C-alpha positions in Angstrom: 0.1 0.0 0.0 1.8 3.2 -1.1 2.4 6.1 1.4 -0.4 8.5 0.4 -3.2 5.9 0.8 -1.7 4.8 4.4 -2.1 8.6 5.1 -5.6 8.1 4.6 -5.9 5.5 6.7 -5.4 8.2 9.6 -7.8 10.6 8.5 -11.2 11.1 10.4 -13.7 12.8 8.3 -16.4 15.2 9.9 -19.7 16.2 8.2 -19.9 19.7 7.2 -23.3 19.5 5.7 -26.9 19.8 6.4 -29.7 17.5 5.6 -31.8 18.3 2.5 -35.3 18.2 4.4 -38.9 19.4 3.9 -38.9 20.2 7.5 -36.0 23.0 7.3 -36.3 26.6 7.7 -36.6 27.5 3.7 -38.3 29.8 2.3 -39.4 27.0 -0.3 -38.6 23.8 1.3 -37.3 20.7 -0.6 -40.6 18.5 -1.0 -39.3 14.7 -0.9 -42.1 12.3 -2.2 -40.9 8.9 -0.1 -41.6 5.7 -1.9 -41.5 2.7 0.4 -40.5 -0.8 -0.7 -44.3 -1.8 -1.2 -45.5 1.0 -2.9 -42.5 0.7 -5.4 -43.2 -2.9 -5.7 -47.0 -1.8 -7.1 -45.3 1.0 -9.1 -42.8 -0.8 -10.5 -45.2 -3.4 -11.4 -47.3 -1.0 -13.2 -44.1 0.4 -15.3 -43.3 -3.2 -16.3 -46.7 -4.3 -17.3 -46.8 -1.0 -19.9 -43.2 -1.8 -21.0 -44.6 -5.5 -22.1 -47.6 -3.7 -23.7 -45.4 -1.7 -25.7 -43.7 -4.8 -26.8 -43.7 -5.8 -30.5 -41.0 -8.3 -30.7 -41.2 -10.2 -27.5 -42.1 -13.5 -26.5 -45.9 -13.4 -26.7 -46.1 -15.2 -23.6 -44.7 -12.1 -21.8 -47.3 -9.4 -23.1 -49.3 -9.8 -19.7 -50.0 -8.2 -16.3 -47.0 -8.0 -14.0 -48.3 -7.9 -10.5 -46.4 -7.2 -6.9 -45.9 -11.0 -7.2 -43.0 -10.4 -9.4 -40.7 -9.1 -6.6 -39.4 -11.2 -3.7 -41.6 -10.7 -0.6 -44.0 -8.1 -2.6 -41.4 -5.7 -1.9 -39.6 -3.5 -4.3 -36.8 -1.3 -4.0 -37.1 2.1 -2.1 -36.7 5.5 -3.6 -37.4 9.1 -3.4 -38.5 11.8 -5.8 -37.5 15.4 -4.9 -38.7 18.6 -6.5 -36.1 21.2 -5.1 -34.1 24.2 -6.4 -30.1 24.0 -6.5 -29.6 26.3 -3.5 -31.4 24.4 -0.7 -29.2 22.5 1.9 -25.7 22.9 1.6 -24.7 24.2 -1.5 -21.9 25.8 -3.8 -22.9 29.2 -5.4 -21.2 29.4 -8.5 -20.0 32.9 -10.4 -23.1 32.6 -12.7 -25.7 33.2 -9.7 -23.8 36.4 -8.8 -24.5 37.6 -12.3 -24.3 36.9 -16.0 -20.7 38.3 -16.4 -17.3 37.8 -14.3 -14.3 40.1 -14.7 -15.5 41.0 -18.1 -16.2 37.9 -19.6 -19.1 34.9 -19.0 -19.6 33.8 -15.4 -19.0 29.9 -14.9 -21.6 27.8 -14.1 -21.5 25.1 -11.5 -20.6 22.5 -13.7 -17.6 25.0 -15.0 -15.8 25.3 -11.5 -12.1 23.8 -11.5 -12.0 20.6 -9.2 -8.9 21.9 -7.7 -10.9 25.0 -6.0 -13.0 22.0 -4.4 -10.1 20.0 -2.6 -8.0 22.2 0.1 -6.4 23.3 3.1 -9.2 24.6 5.6 -9.3 27.3 7.9 -12.1 28.0 10.5 -12.6 31.7 11.2 -14.7 32.0 14.5 -16.9 35.1 14.0 -19.6 34.2 16.8 -18.6 37.1 18.7 -20.8 39.0 15.9 -24.4 39.4 16.8 -26.6 38.3 14.6 -27.5 40.9 11.5 -24.2 42.9 12.2 -21.6 43.0 9.3 -18.8 41.0 9.3 -15.7 43.7 8.8 -12.2 43.2 7.2 -11.4 43.8 10.7 -13.2 41.0 12.3 -11.6 38.5 9.7 -7.9 39.5 10.7 -8.7 39.7 14.2 -10.1 35.9 13.9 -6.8 35.0 12.1 -4.8 36.7 14.9 -6.6 35.0 17.6 -5.3 31.8 15.7 -1.8 33.1 14.9 -2.4 32.2 11.4 -1.8 34.1 7.8 -3.8 33.0 4.9 -2.5 31.3 1.7 -3.7 30.9 -2.1 -6.4 28.4 -2.5 -7.1 28.1 1.3 -10.9 26.9 1.9 -12.0 29.9 4.7 -14.8 28.6 6.8 -16.7 31.6 8.5 -18.4 30.2 11.6 -21.4 32.4 12.7 -22.8 29.9 15.0 -25.9 30.0 12.7 -25.8 26.1 12.0 -27.5 25.4 15.7 -31.1 27.4 14.6 -31.1 25.4 11.2 -34.5 24.0 12.2 -35.7 26.7 13.6 -37.7 29.2 12.8 -35.3 32.0 13.5 -32.7 30.6 10.9 -33.0 33.0 8.0 -32.1 36.0 10.9 -29.7 34.1 13.3 -26.4 34.9 11.6 -23.8 38.0 11.0 -22.9 37.9 7.4 -19.8 38.9 5.3 -19.7 42.1 3.4 -18.3 43.4 0.5 -14.9 44.6 1.9 -14.7 41.8 3.8 -15.4 39.3 0.8 -12.5 41.2 -1.0 -10.3 41.4 1.3 -10.2 37.5 1.3 -10.1 37.2 -2.4 -7.0 39.3 -2.1 -5.5 37.0 0.0 -5.8 34.0 -2.9 -9.1 32.4 -1.9 -11.6 30.9 -4.3 -13.9 29.1 -2.0 -15.3 30.7 1.2 -18.2 28.6 3.4 -20.6 29.9 5.8 -22.5 28.2 8.6 -25.4 30.2 7.8 -28.6 30.7 5.6 -27.1 32.9 3.5 -23.8 34.5 2.6 -24.6 38.3 3.4 -26.3 39.6 6.5 -30.0 38.4 7.1 -32.7 39.8 4.4 -34.5 41.7 6.9 -31.6 43.7 7.8 -30.3 44.6 4.5 -33.5 45.7 3.5 -34.3 47.7 6.9 -30.6 49.9 6.0 -31.9 50.2 2.3 -34.8 51.7 3.2 -33.9 53.9 6.0 -30.8 55.4 3.6 -31.6 59.1 3.3 -30.3 58.6 -0.3 -30.3 55.3 -2.5 -28.8 52.5 -0.4 -26.4 50.3 -1.0 -27.7 47.6 -3.5 -28.8 44.2 -1.5 -26.4 41.2 -1.5 -23.2 43.4 -1.5 -21.0 40.3 -1.1 -22.8 38.4 -3.4 -22.3 41.4 -6.1 -18.5 40.8 -5.3 -18.7 37.5 -7.6 -19.3 40.1 -10.7 -16.0 41.5 -10.2 -13.9 38.7 -8.7 -14.3 35.1 -9.7 -15.1 32.9 -6.6 -17.4 30.7 -4.8 -19.4 30.4 -1.9 -20.7 27.6 0.1 -24.3 28.2 2.1 -25.5 26.4 4.7 -22.5 24.4 6.1 -22.6 23.1 9.8 -20.2 21.7 12.5 -17.2 24.0 12.4 -17.1 23.9 15.7 -16.3 19.9 15.8 -13.0 20.3 13.7 -10.6 20.2 16.9 -7.8 22.6 14.8 -8.4 26.2 13.0 -6.4 24.8 10.5 -4.2 21.7 9.4 -7.1 19.9 8.0 -8.2 20.0 4.3 -11.9 20.3 3.0 -13.3 18.4 0.4 -16.7 20.3 -1.2 -17.1 19.3 -4.5 -20.7 20.5 -5.9 -22.8 18.3 -7.9 -22.5 18.8 -11.6 -25.9 20.7 -12.5 -25.6 21.6 -16.2 -25.6 25.4 -16.6 -26.7 25.1 -12.9 -26.3 28.5 -10.7 -25.1 26.2 -7.7 -24.8 22.5 -7.0 -25.5 21.0 -3.5 -22.3 19.5 -1.8 -21.6 17.1 0.7 -18.8 18.9 2.5 -16.4 17.2 4.8 -13.2 18.0 6.8 -10.4 15.8 7.1 -8.7 15.8 9.9 -5.6 13.8 11.2 -7.0 11.1 13.6 -4.3 12.4 16.9 -5.7 16.1 16.2 
């Protein structure tokens, strides 16, 4: 066994994702139709009967009605039918989500994101000292880095911990987090960061906080979702609705795997994000 494979045996995996569930706090929650084994047998029997009826070259004796008897114990294979958008659950936003152009060229869709962006050294920045609705500033990021004595390196995957993941199934999930600002996001990108994860419903501040500032502004306020809008001028991805950053035992010195589902021309893709931590950590 190679040296690399032996090293992988010493890795502990920490789930950084939330489940796709119809019970979560979403404006348009996923709709999941669970097909159990007995219902599956009935539905598959109907499909099989239809297929046999459409057969014009098969043996004549197969052109008959198929029933649940065709399946062992009258049980088919369980299945789930999902209706959801690509921004449900833990997901990566592609540059196309932010706008049609990025850096004066067509924005990348999720199926065009370089795979190299999605596996790299992870860094947890603890921003739990920021209150829900507050703006995360560049100075807050610098303070979080100073506290862990770490300097960011290009292609680090930065995980912004707000603590809002603990509200995932609660009605206040939409407003339980501090949010990234334009300047803070640009500062991270200036350090060579291409992927930023956050453990909250959104990357920017809660919508109600942004709307209130926009309405209260004496003149036309800053456009909504300013951190998202950074993606129109600088190419990067962020991951929303992550979780369990507090379970990672070290603030750096681990890796993050966050490959998105390859949705053709998608603005986002669901991610099963995982931290790879040395077992001794």
